[in-house]
Every structure is written in structure tokens, then in C-alpha cells.
All heavy atoms as a GROMACS GRO file, in nm:
protein
  609
    1MET      N    1   7.375   6.813  17.026
    1MET     CA    2   7.447   6.926  17.043
    1MET      C    3   7.543   6.922  17.152
    1MET      O    4   7.495   6.895  17.261
    1MET     CB    5   7.368   7.053  17.028
    1MET     CG    6   7.448   7.179  17.023
    1MET     SD    7   7.364   7.325  17.001
    1MET     CE    8   7.322   7.366  17.173
    2THR      N    9   7.662   6.952  17.134
    2THR     CA   10   7.776   6.951  17.242
    2THR      C   11   7.774   7.097  17.306
    2THR      O   12   7.789   7.190  17.228
    2THR     CB   13   7.903   6.907  17.198
    2THR    OG1   14   7.896   6.777  17.139
    2THR    CG2   15   7.994   6.893  17.310
    3GLN      N   16   7.770   7.119  17.430
    3GLN     CA   17   7.796   7.232  17.499
    3GLN      C   18   7.903   7.232  17.588
    3GLN      O   19   7.948   7.123  17.635
    3GLN     CB   20   7.659   7.271  17.568
    3GLN     CG   21   7.546   7.295  17.474
    3GLN     CD   22   7.412   7.336  17.562
    3GLN    OE1   23   7.414   7.325  17.673
    3GLN    NE2   24   7.325   7.402  17.490
    4ASP      N   25   7.956   7.347  17.617
    4ASP     CA   26   8.069   7.348  17.722
    4ASP      C   27   8.017   7.331  17.856
    4ASP      O   28   7.897   7.309  17.875
    4ASP     CB   29   8.149   7.484  17.710
    4ASP     CG   30   8.076   7.600  17.746
    4ASP    OD1   31   7.960   7.584  17.800
    4ASP    OD2   32   8.110   7.714  17.721
    5ALA      N   33   8.109   7.331  17.950
    5ALA     CA   34   8.069   7.291  18.093
    5ALA      C   35   7.969   7.393  18.154
    5ALA      O   36   7.890   7.358  18.244
    5ALA     CB   37   8.198   7.299  18.178
    6THR      N   38   7.956   7.506  18.102
    6THR     CA   39   7.867   7.613  18.159
    6THR      C   40   7.729   7.610  18.090
    6THR      O   41   7.648   7.682  18.125
    6THR     CB   42   7.929   7.750  18.155
    6THR    OG1   43   7.945   7.786  18.005
    6THR    CG2   44   8.059   7.761  18.224
    7GLY      N   45   7.715   7.511  17.988
    7GLY     CA   46   7.595   7.501  17.924
    7GLY      C   47   7.568   7.615  17.813
    7GLY      O   48   7.465   7.632  17.756
    8GLY      N   49   7.675   7.681  17.784
    8GLY     CA   50   7.668   7.795  17.680
    8GLY      C   51   7.697   7.748  17.534
    8GLY      O   52   7.680   7.624  17.514
    9VAL      N   53   7.729   7.824  17.453
    9VAL     CA   54   7.754   7.793  17.309
    9VAL      C   55   7.873   7.702  17.304
    9VAL      O   56   7.973   7.738  17.367
    9VAL     CB   57   7.758   7.923  17.233
    9VAL    CG1   58   7.785   7.900  17.085
    9VAL    CG2   59   7.639   8.000  17.238
   10PRO      N   60   7.881   7.613  17.214
   10PRO     CA   61   8.008   7.524  17.189
   10PRO      C   62   8.120   7.620  17.133
   10PRO      O   63   8.086   7.730  17.078
   10PRO     CB   64   7.961   7.430  17.089
   10PRO     CG   65   7.840   7.470  17.025
   10PRO     CD   66   7.770   7.569  17.130
   11PRO      N   67   8.244   7.579  17.153
   11PRO     CA   68   8.355   7.667  17.120
   11PRO      C   69   8.354   7.705  16.971
   11PRO      O   70   8.415   7.792  16.926
   11PRO     CB   71   8.478   7.581  17.149
   11PRO     CG   72   8.427   7.448  17.177
   11PRO     CD   73   8.284   7.459  17.209
   12TRP      N   74   8.294   7.618  16.887
   12TRP     CA   75   8.290   7.654  16.735
   12TRP      C   76   8.187   7.741  16.695
   12TRP      O   77   8.173   7.766  16.585
   12TRP     CB   78   8.288   7.517  16.663
   12TRP     CG   79   8.164   7.440  16.693
   12TRP    CD1   80   8.041   7.452  16.644
   12TRP    CD2   81   8.174   7.331  16.782
   12TRP    NE1   82   7.957   7.355  16.701
   12TRP    CE2   83   8.034   7.282  16.786
   12TRP    CE3   84   8.264   7.283  16.872
   12TRP    CZ2   85   7.988   7.178  16.866
   12TRP    CZ3   86   8.214   7.160  16.946
   12TRP    CH2   87   8.085   7.127  16.949
   13GLY      N   88   8.103   7.789  16.789
   13GLY     CA   89   8.010   7.886  16.764
   13GLY      C   90   7.862   7.837  16.771
   13GLY      O   91   7.844   7.722  16.794
   14SER      N   92   7.773   7.926  16.751
   14SER     CA   93   7.631   7.882  16.767
   14SER      C   94   7.591   7.796  16.633
   14SER      O   95   7.623   7.828  16.521
   14SER     CB   96   7.543   8.001  16.753
   14SER     OG   97   7.401   7.976  16.745
   15PRO      N   98   7.518   7.690  16.655
   15PRO     CA   99   7.478   7.600  16.544
   15PRO      C  100   7.368   7.679  16.451
   15PRO      O  101   7.347   7.639  16.345
   15PRO     CB  102   7.410   7.479  16.622
   15PRO     CG  103   7.378   7.533  16.751
   15PRO     CD  104   7.470   7.638  16.787
   16ASP      N  105   7.309   7.777  16.501
   16ASP     CA  106   7.215   7.857  16.421
   16ASP      C  107   7.276   7.964  16.336
   16ASP      O  108   7.212   8.023  16.246
   16ASP     CB  109   7.116   7.919  16.510
   16ASP     CG  110   7.034   7.821  16.590
   16ASP    OD1  111   7.014   7.703  16.533
   16ASP    OD2  112   6.991   7.842  16.702
   17SER      N  113   7.403   7.996  16.368
   17SER     CA  114   7.469   8.112  16.285
   17SER      C  115   7.555   8.049  16.174
   17SER      O  116   7.612   7.948  16.188
   17SER     CB  117   7.546   8.204  16.375
   17SER     OG  118   7.657   8.129  16.425
   18SER      N  119   7.556   8.127  16.060
   18SER     CA  120   7.631   8.082  15.948
   18SER      C  121   7.782   8.148  15.976
   18SER      O  122   7.791   8.238  16.034
   18SER     CB  123   7.584   8.127  15.821
   18SER     OG  124   7.561   8.274  15.824
   19PRO      N  125   7.879   8.066  15.923
   19PRO     CA  126   8.011   8.132  15.939
   19PRO      C  127   8.034   8.278  15.884
   19PRO      O  128   7.979   8.303  15.775
   19PRO     CB  129   8.110   8.030  15.870
   19PRO     CG  130   8.022   7.932  15.796
   19PRO     CD  131   7.882   7.961  15.842
   20THR      N  132   8.119   8.354  15.939
   20THR     CA  133   8.141   8.484  15.880
   20THR      C  134   8.238   8.473  15.766
   20THR      O  135   8.346   8.420  15.790
   20THR     CB  136   8.205   8.571  15.994
   20THR    OG1  137   8.116   8.568  16.113
   20THR    CG2  138   8.219   8.720  15.942
   21PRO      N  139   8.209   8.520  15.644
   21PRO     CA  140   8.285   8.509  15.533
   21PRO      C  141   8.418   8.607  15.555
   21PRO      O  142   8.404   8.701  15.600
   21PRO     CB  143   8.203   8.559  15.421
   21PRO     CG  144   8.092   8.644  15.471
   21PRO     CD  145   8.078   8.584  15.609
   22ARG      N  146   8.525   8.552  15.504
   22ARG     CA  147   8.648   8.622  15.521
   22ARG      C  148   8.677   8.697  15.398
   22ARG      O  149   8.643   8.646  15.286
   22ARG     CB  150   8.762   8.528  15.550
   22ARG     CG  151   8.766   8.455  15.672
   22ARG     CD  152   8.890   8.377  15.693
   22ARG     NE  153   8.882   8.307  15.826
   22ARG     CZ  154   8.970   8.223  15.857
   22ARG    NH1  155   9.078   8.206  15.798
   22ARG    NH2  156   8.964   8.172  15.977
   23SER      N  157   8.727   8.820  15.399
   23SER     CA  158   8.749   8.904  15.279
   23SER      C  159   8.881   8.845  15.223
   23SER      O  160   8.971   8.804  15.284
   23SER     CB  161   8.767   9.049  15.319
   23SER     OG  162   8.873   9.062  15.412
   24ALA      N  163   8.886   8.844  15.087
   24ALA     CA  164   8.999   8.797  15.021
   24ALA      C  165   9.118   8.896  15.042
   24ALA      O  166   9.090   9.018  15.036
   24ALA     CB  167   8.970   8.787  14.877
   25PRO      N  168   9.239   8.847  15.055
   25PRO     CA  169   9.351   8.945  15.069
   25PRO      C  170   9.371   9.008  14.943
   25PRO      O  171   9.341   8.961  14.834
   25PRO     CB  172   9.468   8.842  15.107
   25PRO     CG  173   9.431   8.709  15.054
   25PRO     CD  174   9.283   8.701  15.069
   26ASP      N  175   9.421   9.130  14.952
   26ASP     CA  176   9.465   9.202  14.834
   26ASP      C  177   9.559   9.133  14.746
   26ASP      O  178   9.663   9.069  14.807
   26ASP     CB  179   9.517   9.347  14.875
   26ASP     CG  180   9.420   9.431  14.933
   26ASP    OD1  181   9.300   9.422  14.909
   26ASP    OD2  182   9.473   9.523  15.002
   27ARG      N  183   9.542   9.113  14.631
   27ARG     CA  184   9.628   9.039  14.535
   27ARG      C  185   9.752   9.129  14.491
   27ARG      O  186   9.727   9.241  14.458
   27ARG     CB  187   9.557   8.992  14.420
   27ARG     CG  188   9.446   8.891  14.465
   27ARG     CD  189   9.417   8.787  14.350
   27ARG     NE  190   9.314   8.699  14.398
   27ARG     CZ  191   9.340   8.566  14.411
   27ARG    NH1  192   9.450   8.519  14.376
   27ARG    NH2  193   9.246   8.494  14.446
   28VAL      N  194   9.867   9.064  14.496
   28VAL     CA  195   9.982   9.139  14.450
   28VAL      C  196  10.025   9.088  14.317
   28VAL      O  197  10.009   8.959  14.292
   28VAL     CB  198  10.096   9.110  14.551
   28VAL    CG1  199  10.225   9.176  14.497
   28VAL    CG2  200  10.062   9.170  14.684
   29GLU      N  201  10.051   9.167  14.220
   29GLU     CA  202  10.083   9.132  14.086
   29GLU      C  203  10.214   9.035  14.091
   29GLU      O  204  10.312   9.074  14.155
   29GLU     CB  205  10.105   9.242  14.000
   29GLU     CG  206  10.134   9.197  13.850
   29GLU     CD  207  10.153   9.328  13.761
   29GLU    OE1  208  10.177   9.428  13.815
   29GLU    OE2  209  10.115   9.305  13.645
   30LEU      N  210  10.202   8.921  14.017
   30LEU     CA  211  10.320   8.829  14.019
   30LEU      C  212  10.433   8.888  13.941
   30LEU      O  213  10.410   8.952  13.835
   30LEU     CB  214  10.281   8.692  13.962
   30LEU     CG  215  10.374   8.583  13.952
   30LEU    CD1  216  10.414   8.550  14.106
   30LEU    CD2  217  10.316   8.461  13.890
   31GLN      N  218  10.555   8.885  13.999
   31GLN     CA  219  10.657   8.940  13.930
   31GLN      C  220  10.785   8.836  13.923
   31GLN      O  221  10.817   8.776  14.028
   31GLN     CB  222  10.714   9.069  14.005
   31GLN     CG  223  10.814   9.147  13.928
   31GLN     CD  224  10.846   9.286  14.004
   31GLN    OE1  225  10.821   9.297  14.126
   31GLN    NE2  226  10.889   9.377  13.931
   32CYS      N  227  10.858   8.832  13.820
   32CYS     CA  228  10.954   8.734  13.794
   32CYS      C  229  11.075   8.775  13.883
   32CYS      O  230  11.120   8.896  13.876
   32CYS     CB  231  11.006   8.728  13.654
   32CYS     SG  232  11.141   8.628  13.614
   33PRO      N  233  11.132   8.687  13.960
   33PRO     CA  234  11.253   8.724  14.055
   33PRO      C  235  11.370   8.741  13.977
   33PRO      O  236  11.473   8.796  14.022
   33PRO     CB  237  11.251   8.606  14.150
   33PRO     CG  238  11.195   8.489  14.075
   33PRO     CD  239  11.085   8.550  13.996
   34VAL      N  240  11.378   8.699  13.843
   34VAL     CA  241  11.500   8.708  13.760
   34VAL      C  242  11.501   8.835  13.684
   34VAL      O  243  11.605   8.909  13.691
   34VAL     CB  244  11.509   8.583  13.669
   34VAL    CG1  245  11.622   8.595  13.579
   34VAL    CG2  246  11.522   8.456  13.749
   35CYS      N  247  11.401   8.863  13.613
   35CYS     CA  248  11.401   8.985  13.519
   35CYS      C  249  11.296   9.095  13.555
   35CYS      O  250  11.287   9.183  13.484
   35CYS     CB  251  11.380   8.939  13.378
   35CYS     SG  252  11.202   8.878  13.341
   36ASN      N  253  11.224   9.073  13.654
   36ASN     CA  254  11.107   9.158  13.709
   36ASN      C  255  10.992   9.172  13.608
   36ASN      O  256  10.920   9.263  13.614
   36ASN     CB  257  11.169   9.298  13.740
   36ASN     CG  258  11.266   9.292  13.863
   36ASN    OD1  259  11.242   9.224  13.949
   36ASN    ND2  260  11.367   9.374  13.851
   37GLY      N  261  10.988   9.075  13.513
   37GLY     CA  262  10.876   9.071  13.420
   37GLY      C  263  10.741   9.046  13.483
   37GLY      O  264  10.747   8.977  13.593
   38THR      N  265  10.634   9.080  13.433
   38THR     CA  266  10.502   9.054  13.488
   38THR      C  267  10.406   8.984  13.396
   38THR      O  268  10.296   8.963  13.425
   38THR     CB  269  10.438   9.191  13.530
   38THR    OG1  270  10.430   9.274  13.418
   38THR    CG2  271  10.515   9.259  13.633
   39SER      N  272  10.465   8.930  13.288
   39SER     CA  273  10.389   8.860  13.191
   39SER      C  274  10.416   8.710  13.192
   39SER      O  275  10.530   8.672  13.180
   39SER     CB  276  10.406   8.915  13.042
   39SER     OG  277  10.322   8.839  12.948
   40PHE      N  278  10.329   8.616  13.225
   40PHE     CA  279  10.342   8.484  13.238
   40PHE      C  280  10.242   8.403  13.162
   40PHE      O  281  10.130   8.452  13.143
   40PHE     CB  282  10.339   8.447  13.390
   40PHE     CG  283  10.430   8.506  13.478
   40PHE    CD1  284  10.413   8.632  13.534
   40PHE    CD2  285  10.548   8.436  13.508
   40PHE    CE1  286  10.506   8.681  13.617
   40PHE    CE2  287  10.637   8.493  13.598
   40PHE     CZ  288  10.627   8.613  13.650
   41ARG      N  289  10.281   8.284  13.125
   41ARG     CA  290  10.188   8.194  13.070
   41ARG      C  291  10.177   8.077  13.178
   41ARG      O  292  10.272   8.054  13.250
   41ARG     CB  293  10.225   8.138  12.941
   41ARG     CG  294  10.337   8.044  12.924
   41ARG     CD  295  10.361   7.968  12.788
   41ARG     NE  296  10.465   7.867  12.794
   41ARG     CZ  297  10.585   7.885  12.776
   41ARG    NH1  298  10.634   8.016  12.756
   41ARG    NH2  299  10.664   7.793  12.789
   42GLU      N  300  10.057   8.015  13.184
   42GLU     CA  301  10.033   7.913  13.289
   42GLU      C  302  10.025   7.777  13.222
   42GLU      O  303   9.958   7.762  13.117
   42GLU     CB  304   9.896   7.948  13.357
   42GLU     CG  305   9.869   7.848  13.472
   42GLU     CD  306   9.749   7.904  13.554
   42GLU    OE1  307   9.757   8.012  13.600
   42GLU    OE2  308   9.664   7.822  13.568
   43GLU      N  309  10.092   7.682  13.286
   43GLU     CA  310  10.096   7.541  13.247
   43GLU      C  311  10.071   7.463  13.376
   43GLU      O  312  10.090   7.505  13.490
   43GLU     CB  313  10.220   7.507  13.178
   43GLU     CG  314  10.243   7.575  13.053
   43GLU     CD  315  10.374   7.536  12.987
   43GLU    OE1  316  10.428   7.424  13.014
   43GLU    OE2  317  10.421   7.605  12.899
   44GLU      N  318  10.022   7.339  13.360
   44GLU     CA  319  10.000   7.249  13.467
   44GLU      C  320  10.089   7.122  13.449
   44GLU      O  321  10.103   7.085  13.335
   44GLU     CB  322   9.846   7.208  13.480
   44GLU     CG  323   9.817   7.127  13.602
   44GLU     CD  324   9.667   7.107  13.606
   44GLU    OE1  325   9.595   7.199  13.643
   44GLU    OE2  326   9.630   6.979  13.589
   45GLY      N  327  10.133   7.074  13.556
   45GLY     CA  328  10.232   6.948  13.539
   45GLY      C  329  10.223   6.860  13.659
   45GLY      O  330  10.156   6.895  13.758
   46LYS      N  331  10.282   6.739  13.655
   46LYS     CA  332  10.284   6.655  13.761
   46LYS      C  333  10.433   6.620  13.786
   46LYS      O  334  10.518   6.612  13.703
   46LYS     CB  335  10.210   6.530  13.727
   46LYS     CG  336  10.062   6.542  13.723
   46LYS     CD  337   9.990   6.411  13.688
   46LYS     CE  338   9.836   6.435  13.674
   46LYS     NZ  339   9.781   6.315  13.633
   47VAL      N  340  10.459   6.594  13.916
   47VAL     CA  341  10.593   6.556  13.954
   47VAL      C  342  10.581   6.431  14.041
   47VAL      O  343  10.491   6.420  14.129
   47VAL     CB  344  10.670   6.667  14.044
   47VAL    CG1  345  10.796   6.616  14.095
   47VAL    CG2  346  10.687   6.797  13.966
   48GLU      N  347  10.651   6.329  14.004
   48GLU     CA  348  10.657   6.207  14.082
   48GLU      C  349  10.768   6.196  14.178
   48GLU      O  350  10.878   6.256  14.137
   48GLU     CB  351  10.650   6.088  13.984
   48GLU     CG  352  10.530   6.073  13.908
   48GLU     CD  353  10.520   5.937  13.829
   48GLU    OE1  354  10.609   5.844  13.841
   48GLU    OE2  355  10.445   5.925  13.725
   49THR      N  356  10.752   6.127  14.278
   49THR     CA  357  10.869   6.103  14.376
   49THR      C  358  10.959   6.001  14.309
   49THR      O  359  10.929   5.944  14.202
   49THR     CB  360  10.811   6.045  14.510
   49THR    OG1  361  10.746   5.921  14.494
   49THR    CG2  362  10.731   6.151  14.581
   50ARG      N  363  11.074   5.981  14.362
   50ARG     CA  364  11.184   5.905  14.324
   50ARG      C  365  11.139   5.770  14.277
   50ARG      O  366  11.168   5.715  14.161
   50ARG     CB  367  11.296   5.902  14.422
   50ARG     CG  368  11.405   5.811  14.374
   50ARG     CD  369  11.511   5.798  14.483
   50ARG     NE  370  11.626   5.868  14.427
   50ARG     CZ  371  11.739   5.903  14.488
   50ARG    NH1  372  11.747   5.878  14.620
   50ARG    NH2  373  11.839   5.951  14.431
   51TRP      N  374  11.061   5.701  14.349
   51TRP     CA  375  11.010   5.568  14.315
   51TRP      C  376  10.868   5.554  14.268
   51TRP      O  377  10.818   5.452  14.252
   51TRP     CB  378  11.031   5.476  14.440
   51TRP     CG  379  11.178   5.453  14.476
   51TRP    CD1  380  11.266   5.383  14.413
   51TRP    CD2  381  11.234   5.526  14.582
   51TRP    NE1  382  11.387   5.391  14.475
   51TRP    CE2  383  11.384   5.472  14.574
   51TRP    CE3  384  11.200   5.615  14.678
   51TRP    CZ2  385  11.468   5.533  14.668
   51TRP    CZ3  386  11.297   5.656  14.768
   51TRP    CH2  387  11.435   5.606  14.761
   52GLY      N  388  10.815   5.669  14.233
   52GLY     CA  389  10.678   5.677  14.179
   52GLY      C  390  10.574   5.644  14.278
   52GLY      O  391  10.463   5.606  14.234
   53MET      N  392  10.599   5.658  14.404
   53MET     CA  393  10.491   5.618  14.502
   53MET      C  394  10.389   5.723  14.509
   53MET      O  395  10.278   5.700  14.567
   53MET     CB  396  10.572   5.587  14.637
   53MET     CG  397  10.651   5.471  14.639
   53MET     SD  398  10.562   5.312  14.602
   53MET     CE  399  10.473   5.291  14.752
   54SER      N  400  10.427   5.856  14.482
   54SER     CA  401  10.315   5.949  14.490
   54SER      C  402  10.348   6.064  14.378
   54SER      O  403  10.451   6.068  14.328
   54SER     CB  404  10.320   6.026  14.628
   54SER     OG  405  10.440   6.084  14.652
   55LYS      N  406  10.242   6.132  14.348
   55LYS     CA  407  10.243   6.231  14.257
   55LYS      C  408  10.200   6.368  14.305
   55LYS      O  409  10.112   6.367  14.392
   55LYS     CB  410  10.166   6.191  14.128
   55LYS     CG  411  10.199   6.072  14.053
   55LYS     CD  412  10.098   6.022  13.954
   55LYS     CE  413  10.141   5.893  13.901
   55LYS     NZ  414  10.036   5.827  13.837
   56HIS      N  415  10.246   6.475  14.267
   56HIS     CA  416  10.210   6.603  14.308
   56HIS      C  417  10.174   6.692  14.183
   56HIS      O  418  10.242   6.697  14.074
   56HIS     CB  419  10.333   6.673  14.377
   56HIS     CG  420  10.378   6.594  14.497
   56HIS    ND1  421  10.312   6.600  14.616
   56HIS    CD2  422  10.481   6.505  14.512
   56HIS    CE1  423  10.380   6.513  14.699
   56HIS    NE2  424  10.478   6.456  14.639
   57VAL      N  425  10.067   6.753  14.185
   57VAL     CA  426  10.013   6.852  14.082
   57VAL      C  427  10.068   6.977  14.105
   57VAL      O  428  10.052   7.033  14.222
   57VAL     CB  429   9.867   6.836  14.074
   57VAL    CG1  430   9.813   6.926  13.962
   57VAL    CG2  431   9.813   6.691  14.042
   58LEU      N  432  10.127   7.045  14.000
   58LEU     CA  433  10.181   7.175  14.013
   58LEU      C  434  10.124   7.272  13.907
   58LEU      O  435  10.091   7.229  13.803
   58LEU     CB  436  10.329   7.177  13.995
   58LEU     CG  437  10.418   7.089  14.094
   58LEU    CD1  438  10.559   7.076  14.035
   58LEU    CD2  439  10.404   7.135  14.235
   59THR      N  440  10.099   7.405  13.941
   59THR     CA  441  10.082   7.495  13.842
   59THR      C  442  10.207   7.568  13.826
   59THR      O  443  10.277   7.610  13.917
   59THR     CB  444   9.968   7.602  13.895
   59THR    OG1  445   9.851   7.527  13.914
   59THR    CG2  446   9.948   7.709  13.798
   60MET      N  447  10.247   7.583  13.693
   60MET     CA  448  10.371   7.647  13.654
   60MET      C  449  10.336   7.772  13.589
   60MET      O  450  10.259   7.786  13.497
   60MET     CB  451  10.451   7.556  13.564
   60MET     CG  452  10.487   7.431  13.646
   60MET     SD  453  10.588   7.303  13.529
   60MET     CE  454  10.450   7.261  13.424
   61ARG      N  455  10.406   7.882  13.626
   61ARG     CA  456  10.403   8.010  13.557
   61ARG      C  457  10.526   8.033  13.495
   61ARG      O  458  10.629   8.034  13.562
   61ARG     CB  459  10.368   8.114  13.654
   61ARG     CG  460  10.229   8.113  13.719
   61ARG     CD  461  10.122   8.161  13.624
   61ARG     NE  462   9.997   8.145  13.686
   61ARG     CZ  463   9.927   8.246  13.737
   61ARG    NH1  464   9.973   8.354  13.744
   61ARG    NH2  465   9.799   8.216  13.787
   62VAL      N  466  10.526   8.048  13.360
   62VAL     CA  467  10.653   8.069  13.288
   62VAL      C  468  10.663   8.209  13.244
   62VAL      O  469  10.576   8.256  13.168
   62VAL     CB  470  10.661   7.973  13.155
   62VAL    CG1  471  10.791   7.990  13.086
   62VAL    CG2  472  10.635   7.824  13.204
   63CYS      N  473  10.774   8.280  13.279
   63CYS     CA  474  10.786   8.422  13.250
   63CYS      C  475  10.801   8.435  13.092
   63CYS      O  476  10.888   8.353  13.036
   63CYS     CB  477  10.916   8.472  13.315
   63CYS     SG  478  10.951   8.649  13.275
   64GLN      N  479  10.721   8.523  13.037
   64GLN     CA  480  10.733   8.540  12.889
   64GLN      C  481  10.865   8.614  12.851
   64GLN      O  482  10.898   8.600  12.739
   64GLN     CB  483  10.616   8.626  12.856
   64GLN     CG  484  10.478   8.567  12.874
   64GLN     CD  485  10.452   8.450  12.776
   64GLN    OE1  486  10.532   8.364  12.749
   64GLN    NE2  487  10.340   8.460  12.728
   65SER      N  488  10.935   8.680  12.939
   65SER     CA  489  11.052   8.754  12.909
   65SER      C  490  11.178   8.669  12.915
   65SER      O  491  11.267   8.664  12.823
   65SER     CB  492  11.074   8.874  13.002
   65SER     OG  493  10.970   8.959  12.991
   66CYS      N  494  11.191   8.587  13.018
   66CYS     CA  495  11.316   8.518  13.030
   66CYS      C  496  11.297   8.360  13.048
   66CYS      O  497  11.404   8.280  13.066
   66CYS     CB  498  11.394   8.570  13.165
   66CYS     SG  499  11.319   8.525  13.308
   67ALA      N  500  11.178   8.313  13.048
   67ALA     CA  501  11.152   8.171  13.064
   67ALA      C  502  11.172   8.111  13.198
   67ALA      O  503  11.173   7.986  13.208
   67ALA     CB  504  11.209   8.080  12.945
   68HIS      N  505  11.193   8.193  13.304
   68HIS     CA  506  11.204   8.137  13.432
   68HIS      C  507  11.077   8.082  13.478
   68HIS      O  508  10.967   8.134  13.443
   68HIS     CB  509  11.249   8.256  13.532
   68HIS     CG  510  11.268   8.205  13.674
   68HIS    ND1  511  11.379   8.131  13.704
   68HIS    CD2  512  11.197   8.219  13.782
   68HIS    CE1  513  11.378   8.108  13.844
   68HIS    NE2  514  11.256   8.162  13.884
   69VAL      N  515  11.068   7.956  13.544
   69VAL     CA  516  10.959   7.898  13.583
   69VAL      C  517  10.927   7.912  13.747
   69VAL      O  518  11.022   7.879  13.815
   69VAL     CB  519  10.963   7.746  13.545
   69VAL    CG1  520  10.836   7.676  13.583
   69VAL    CG2  521  10.988   7.736  13.390
   70LEU      N  522  10.823   7.953  13.774
   70LEU     CA  523  10.772   7.953  13.914
   70LEU      C  524  10.663   7.834  13.938
   70LEU      O  525  10.570   7.819  13.859
   70LEU     CB  526  10.700   8.091  13.940
   70LEU     CG  527  10.792   8.212  13.920
   70LEU    CD1  528  10.699   8.344  13.935
   70LEU    CD2  529  10.902   8.215  14.024
   71PHE      N  530  10.689   7.761  14.041
   71PHE     CA  531  10.604   7.647  14.069
   71PHE      C  532  10.510   7.674  14.189
   71PHE      O  533  10.553   7.742  14.280
   71PHE     CB  534  10.692   7.520  14.109
   71PHE     CG  535  10.773   7.477  13.991
   71PHE    CD1  536  10.906   7.523  13.984
   71PHE    CD2  537  10.725   7.390  13.907
   71PHE    CE1  538  10.988   7.473  13.879
   71PHE    CE2  539  10.808   7.344  13.806
   71PHE     CZ  540  10.937   7.387  13.790
   72PHE      N  541  10.380   7.632  14.171
   72PHE     CA  542  10.296   7.653  14.282
   72PHE      C  543  10.227   7.518  14.302
   72PHE      O  544  10.171   7.457  14.206
   72PHE     CB  545  10.178   7.758  14.238
   72PHE     CG  546  10.240   7.898  14.221
   72PHE    CD1  547  10.287   7.925  14.091
   72PHE    CD2  548  10.248   7.978  14.320
   72PHE    CE1  549  10.348   8.050  14.067
   72PHE    CE2  550  10.306   8.111  14.307
   72PHE     CZ  551  10.360   8.138  14.177
   73TYR      N  552  10.231   7.475  14.422
   73TYR     CA  553  10.180   7.338  14.462
   73TYR      C  554  10.032   7.333  14.472
   73TYR      O  555   9.978   7.418  14.558
   73TYR     CB  556  10.257   7.306  14.593
   73TYR     CG  557  10.218   7.168  14.638
   73TYR    CD1  558  10.252   7.047  14.577
   73TYR    CD2  559  10.146   7.149  14.758
   73TYR    CE1  560  10.229   6.925  14.623
   73TYR    CE2  561  10.121   7.012  14.810
   73TYR     CZ  562  10.150   6.909  14.743
   73TYR     OH  563  10.125   6.790  14.783
   74GLN      N  564   9.968   7.240  14.412
   74GLN     CA  565   9.822   7.225  14.423
   74GLN      C  566   9.787   7.114  14.512
   74GLN      O  567   9.665   7.104  14.558
   74GLN     CB  568   9.767   7.190  14.291
   74GLN     CG  569   9.768   7.309  14.188
   74GLN     CD  570   9.705   7.281  14.054
   74GLN    OE1  571   9.664   7.164  14.032
   74GLN    NE2  572   9.704   7.377  13.958
   75GLY      N  573   9.870   7.002  14.529
   75GLY     CA  574   9.842   6.895  14.619
   75GLY      C  575   9.893   6.775  14.558
   75GLY      O  576   9.929   6.773  14.445
   76GLY      N  577   9.878   6.668  14.640
   76GLY     CA  578   9.939   6.546  14.583
   76GLY      C  579   9.835   6.430  14.631
   76GLY      O  580   9.769   6.437  14.724
   77ALA      N  581   9.856   6.319  14.560
   77ALA     CA  582   9.776   6.202  14.598
   77ALA      C  583   9.861   6.085  14.578
   77ALA      O  584   9.940   6.083  14.487
   77ALA     CB  585   9.653   6.193  14.519
   78GLY      N  586   9.843   5.970  14.656
   78GLY     CA  587   9.917   5.860  14.634
   78GLY      C  588   9.877   5.787  14.509
   78GLY      O  589   9.776   5.819  14.442
   79SER      N  590   9.974   5.707  14.448
   79SER     CA  591   9.931   5.638  14.323
   79SER      C  592   9.866   5.501  14.341
   79SER      O  593   9.838   5.442  14.247
   79SER     CB  594  10.075   5.608  14.253
   79SER     OG  595  10.156   5.529  14.332
   80TRP      N  596   9.816   5.475  14.460
   80TRP     CA  597   9.753   5.358  14.482
   80TRP      C  598   9.621   5.377  14.528
   80TRP      O  599   9.539   5.411  14.605
   80TRP     CB  600   9.820   5.255  14.583
   80TRP     CG  601   9.934   5.312  14.651
   80TRP    CD1  602   9.987   5.425  14.664
   80TRP    CD2  603  10.018   5.222  14.730
   80TRP    NE1  604  10.090   5.431  14.745
   80TRP    CE2  605  10.104   5.301  14.798
   80TRP    CE3  606  10.015   5.090  14.773
   80TRP    CZ2  607  10.211   5.266  14.882
   80TRP    CZ3  608  10.112   5.047  14.862
   80TRP    CH2  609  10.205   5.129  14.917
   0.00000   0.00000   0.00000
């Protein structure tokens, strides 16, 4: 176990204590920036870079009123 210069608890906290859970932030209803609609269907897709060297996974929310698409990034991984 690593301790600071004074022999106290390490800066990341006591090894015997469990981390304090964070409360989830209040969720705000998703609203379309084009038509102010609140009804969406969810789809998943992938986007590749220009030369196909990496791919990014996206969640897409499609507005049921005007078909405007909102993209949410999930992460990416190299193709090799």
C-alpha cells in the first residue's frame, strides 16, 4: 500500500472503504431541435473514417415527426 509523506491515507482514499456512489443526474426529455417533437425511434450504426482505418459506433435517434436524426457517440475502435 502506498501512503503519502505523512503516513496518512493515500490520495485516492482508504483501501478499506468502498467508493461513494454518485447519484444519477436528473434526466431531461429529449426534444427535436427542428420541430420540438419528443417521440423518437432508436437505431444503431457505424461510421468509418475516410480510409477505413477506424470505425465509430453511434446511437441514432430519429424524430418520428420530421425524421431529423440526432447522433450519440458510443465509442470507436481501430479496424486492426
